[in-house]
N, C-alpha and C positions, 0 to 999 in steps of 0.2 A: 878815430877818423879814418875813413877808407881812402887809400891812395887811388886817385882817379886817373887812369892811364889815358883816357880820351882828352884830358886837359891839354896834353902836349902833342898827342898824335890822334887826330880824329879818323885817320885812315887805318888805324890798327884794327885788325879783324880777329886775331887770335892772341891769347895771352895765357900765362901760367899764374896761378894764385893759390891761396891756401884758405881753407874753411876755418874761420875762427869762432863761429857761433852758428847754431841752428836752433830753430824753434818751430812749433806747429801753429800756423795761423788759421784764421777762419776759413780761408780758401785752400789750405794745404801747406806743405812744408815751405819754410822761409830760411834762407841762409845768408850769412854775412861773410864776405871775403876780406882778406887783408889788402887786396888790390883788385881793381876791376876795370874793364874797358866798357862795361855796360852803362849806358847813359840813363839816369833815372828821370822820370817825368818831372819837369820843372821849367819855369820861364816860358811857358807856352809851347814847349816842345815835348812830344810824347816820348816814352821810354823805348829803349832798344829791345829787341828780342834776339833769340839765338839759342845756344845750348851751353851747358856746363857738364863736362864729361858725357856728352851725348844726350843729356836730359834737357828737355825743352824749358826755356825760361819764359814765363808767361807775363811777369810784371817786374818792374824795377822802380824803387822809390827811395827817397832820402828821409831819414829820421835823425835830425840834429847832427848832420855831418856824417852819418853812417848810411851806406848804401845797402839796401836789402834786396834780395832776389827771390821771387816766388817761383818755385820749380815744381815739376810733377812729382818728384820724389827726391829724397836727400841723396847726395853722392855717397858712394861706398868708401871713398878714400878722402884723405885730408888734402893732399896736393891735387889740384884739379887743372883742367884745361878749359878755357872759355873760348867760344867761337861766336862772333857777332854775325847777325843776319845782315850781310853787306848791302843787298838791294834796299832794304828798309833804311839802314843807316845812311846810305848815300842819298837816298831821296830826301831824308830829313836834313842832311847837310845842304843840299841844293835849295830847299825851301827856306831854311834858316838864314843862310848866307844871302839869298835873294831878298829876304825880309830886311836885313841890315841895309842893303843897297836901296831898297824901295823907301824905307823910312828916312834914310839920308837924302834921297832924292826929293821927297816931299818937304823936308826941312829946308833944303837948299833952294828949291824952285818956288815953293809956295809958303815958306815960313810956317809950315804946319807940323808940329811935333806929333809923334806917335805916343799914345797913352797905353796901348796894350797890343799884344800879339797872340795869335792862336794858330798852331799848325794842325790843320784838320786832315782827315783821311782823303778828302776830295780836293778841296782848295784850302788855302790859308788866308787869314785875315789880319789886317792891322786897323786899329781904331784911331782916327785923327781928330784933332780939336776943331777941324773945319766944320762950320755949320752947314755948308753945302759944297758940292764938288761937281763941276761939269766934266763931261767926257773929254772935251778938247784939252782942258788943263791936265787931266789924268794922263792923256796920251803924251803930253809934253814931258811930264815926269818920267813916264815909261821910256821915252826915247833917250833921255839922259842916262837912266839906269842901264839900259841895254848897251849903250855906248861904252860905259865903264866895264860891263861884263865882257864885251868883245875886245877891249883893250888888254884883257887878261892880266889885270893888276895882281900883285902878290897879296895874300892874306896872311898877316903875321899874328902870332899869339905872343903877347907880352905879359909878364908878371911884374906888377908895379906896387911898391909899398904905398899905403894910403897917404903918407907924408909927401910923396912926390907925384901923386896922381894929378894935381893941379897943373903940372907942367905939360900934360897932354890935352889936345883939343877935343875933349870928349863931347859927343853929341848930347849926352844927358848925364847928370851926376850919378855916380855908382850907388847901389843900394846896400853894399857890404863894406866892411872895413878890413884892416889887416893887409895881407897880400892880395891884390886885386888882379884878376885875369882880364886882360883887355884884348879885344879883337880889332885889328887895324887893317883896313882894306885900302892900300895905297894912301893917297892923300884925300880920298873921297869920304871915308867914314872911320871914326874911332869911337869905340863904345865898350863899356865893361860888360862881359857876357861869359856865361859858363857853358854855353852850348857847343855842339859839334859843327864844324865849318869846313868848306873846301879849302884847298891849298892856294888856288888862284881863282880870281873871279870868273875866268873863262869856263870853269867847270860848272858854273850855274847854268850855262848854255843859253837860256832865254828866260826872260820874265814877261809874263802877260797878265795885265789886269783884266779880270773877267766879270766883275760886278761892282757896283757902287750903290750904297743904300744909306739912308738916314738911320742913325743909331744913337739914342740917348743924348740928343742935342748936338751930336757931332756926326762924323761920317765913317762908315765901315767900308773898307776896300778889300775885295777878295782878289787873290792872285794865284797864279801857278807858275812854277819854275821847272826848267830842265825837262825831264821825262814826262812830268805831268802836263806841261805846256804842249809838248809834242803829241801826247795822246789826246789831249783836248782838241788840238787842231785837226788831227786825223779823224776824230769822231765828227766834228763839224763839217769837214770836207766831204766825208762819206754821206752825211745827211744832205748836203747841197747837191752832190752828184746824183744821189738817188732821186731827189726831188726834180732835178733837171731832166733825168731820164723819164720819169713819170709824166712830166709836162711837155716833153719833147722840145726843150728850149736850151739855149746856151746858159751855163751857170751865171754869166754876167747879166742875163736878162731876168733872173729869178725874182728880183724885187718888183720889177714892173709887172711880171706875170702874177705875182701874189696880189698886187694892187688890183689888177683886173678881176681876179677871182673873188676878192672881197667885194668889189662893186657888183659882180654878178650874183654873189650870195645875198647881198642886201636886197637886190631887185627880186630875187627868187623868194626870199622871205616875205617881202612886201606883197608879192603876188599870192603866195601861199596864205598869208594872213587874210587877204581880201577874200580868197576862195573859201577859207574856213569860216569867215564871218558870214558869207552868203549862205553856206551850207547850214550853219547853226541857225541862221534866221529862218530858213525853210523848215528845219527840224522844230524850231520853236512854234511856228505856225501850225504844224501838224499836231504837236503835243497839245497846243492850246485848243485846237478845234475838237480834239478827242476827249479833253478833260471834262469831268462832270461839273455842273454848276449847282451850288447849294446856297440858298438864301441870298442870291445875287452875287456870290463870290465864286470864282472859278479856281479850283485847286488843281494844280498840275503836280502830281507826285510820280517820280520816275527814278529808275536806277540805270546808269549808263556804264558800260564796260569798255567801250572803245574811245573814251574821251579822257583827256587830262583834267586835273582839277581846275586849272585855269580856264579850260574850255567849258567846263561845267558852270563856272562862275559867269561866263559870258552868256551861256544858255539861260541861266536864271535871270540875268538882267534883261535879256530879250523878252522873256515871258512876263516879267514884272512890268514891262512897258505897256502891256495890254491893259485895258480897263478892268479894274477890280479883280486882279489876279494875284495869286500866291504861288510861287514856285518852291517846291520842296524836293531837292535833288540829292541823290547819293551817287558817288563815283568810286569804283574799285581802287584800292590802294594796297601796296605791298604789306602794310601792317593791318589791313582790314578794310575800312571804308571811311571816306571823307564826306561830310555833309555840308549843304548850304541851303539856307532858306532866305528868300527875298520876296517882298511884297510891294505892290505899287503904292505910290504916295496918296492915292485916293482911298486907301484902306487903313486909316489910323486905328480902327478898332482891332486890328490883328497885330499881335506882338510877335515878330519873327524870332526874337531871342527866346521867348518863353516856349514857343512851339518847338523849336529845334532842341532846346535843352531837355524838354520832356522826352522827345524821341531818343536823343543821345543817351540819356541816363538809362532808358529801358534796354538799350543795346550794350550797356556797360562802358559807355564812353562819356565824353564831355562836350559842351558847346557853350557859346557865349556870343555877345555882339550887341547890336542896336535894335530898336524896334522895327526898323525896315530891312535890316540885313544882319544875318547871323551865320556863323561858321562853326563846325565841330568835327568830331571824328569818333570812331569806335572800332574795337577789335573784331567785331562780327563780320565774317567774310561772305556769308550766304546771302545772295541777293534777295531771295524770296522772303527770308526772315526780315531783312532790312526794309523791304517794301511794305510788308505787313505792318511793321511798327510805324513807319512814316504815315501810312494811310490812317492808322488808328489815331495818331497825333493830329492829323488834319481833321478827322471826323469829330474830335473832342472840342474843336474851336467853336 
């Protein structure tokens, strides 16, 4: 069993140890020490990084009570000095201690236990048994938690035999036996935990809930503490300030300004849609008047480069609204070409799906649909080739 120095002192950044075993792993050298301050990945908290005799430590994990360290190369001596990456360690301490407080807050305020915790690189999450959570309720919990943080309550590390663990007001039953490590944050929270934590709640700085989402029948809450919460606020403030400058308004008026912009955008889109529809109608009339008529059927075959596929669909429908008319249209696409064939309801003898499928297959593509409307695509990008195939398909009807 490895002696875990972080159990008693999470602020320990340097330590002396001895290499007791080394081996070659799939990702490089791995060493085991008699004692270590490196925290291994467990309990939702990622591993520490740092150096052993100046050699970078890339990964740390637990194997049946033994802590292994993945290093770039094996140390040359048996007696080593380890150095913890303090900014990473302290960040993890802030997030993990904040999680204890947040979970206790949800248990106290909303009677909602935490079922899992994950400390991520951006934000951290807890999963609650709550089927739903409103932001007002989350803010109430957040306020309670931050008050405990600012009261700067002591964070104590206790080692308790399992026979006496029932004497403590644990938030949840421990998952281990024997001597159990317990983290107590004043009278607010007491829970068994093997992670690294701050010495007083004030070191968490601030806890901010940043997202709420449904997850597996419960609720997932994302949060940030300390330095992460500060960086998040600075980023959001910078965004608000930049937007305010761009719009020449006071930051407090940003929401109303965005609402006005959304209304303007809706009106602009409505007007643009009407203009496009009118333009497409004019184009449809031109194409229809220029299209040849054969056996009482007018076939409109065209390739458009300056239209979207959605606009090509509207154009086909506009053409098919004319008496005894079939529209066979190709539109340029990043992957080649997209195809649509639509015929009027007064032409039951023409099968749009069969016509378009025949053309698409000749172009190395596929098509399908209904007798009056079919869609497809092909990798052929050359407009002239596509048009020739479409005209051949129309002529064969």
